N, C-alpha and C positions, 0 to 999 in steps of 0.2 A: 439196772438190769442190763444184762449182756446176752448176746445170742452168738452162738458160735456156728459159722456157716462153712461148710465143705463144699468145693466145686470140683466136679469131676469131668475130666475131658478124656474119655476112653477111645481106643481105636476099637472100631466095630469091624463086623463082617457084613458088608452090605448084602441085603436080601435074606439074612437069616436072623430074624427077630429073637427066636428061642436062644441062641447062643448069646447074643448082644444083652438080652434081658438077664440071663444068668450070671454074666460078667457085671452088669450094673448091680445087681443085688449083691453080690459079693463086695463091690466097692462100697455100697450103701451100708452094709454091716460093719465094714471096717472103720468108716467114717464115725459111725454111730458109737462104736466101741472107743473111739479116740475122743468122744466128748461133743460131737457135733449135734446141733439142735435141728439143722436143717441141711439136706444134701441136695444140691443142684446139678443137673445133668445138661447136655447140650440138645438142641432141637432135633437132631437126625439120630438120636440115640439108638432106636430100635432097628430102624431098616437102612439108615445110611442113605445115601444118594443113589437110586435106583429107578429105572423107568417102570418097574412093576409095583410102585407105590400103592396104587389103588388095590391091586390084588392082595397086598400084605397088610392092609389096614384091618383094624380090630374095633369092636365097639368101645365106647367110653368105659363101660364097666366090664371090659373083657379080661382075658387072662394077664395082661401086664398090670393093669390097674389093681386087680384082686392079689396079684404077687406082692406089689409094694405096700398094700394095706396090712400085710402080715408083719 
């Protein structure tokens, strides 16, 4: 059994989760189209390093989780 893993290190726009999420979805789609079974992203994918972290938080079942489930 083999497992193809894609690792994405994208440049984000700190404080703009919608833009970052849309970029990540495009990268995920490309990786899956190229045969990846798993796509990994870095820990600050959505909001980057910003002092407004709490204000930008969303629930676990929020917009980002729902977008990646599709």
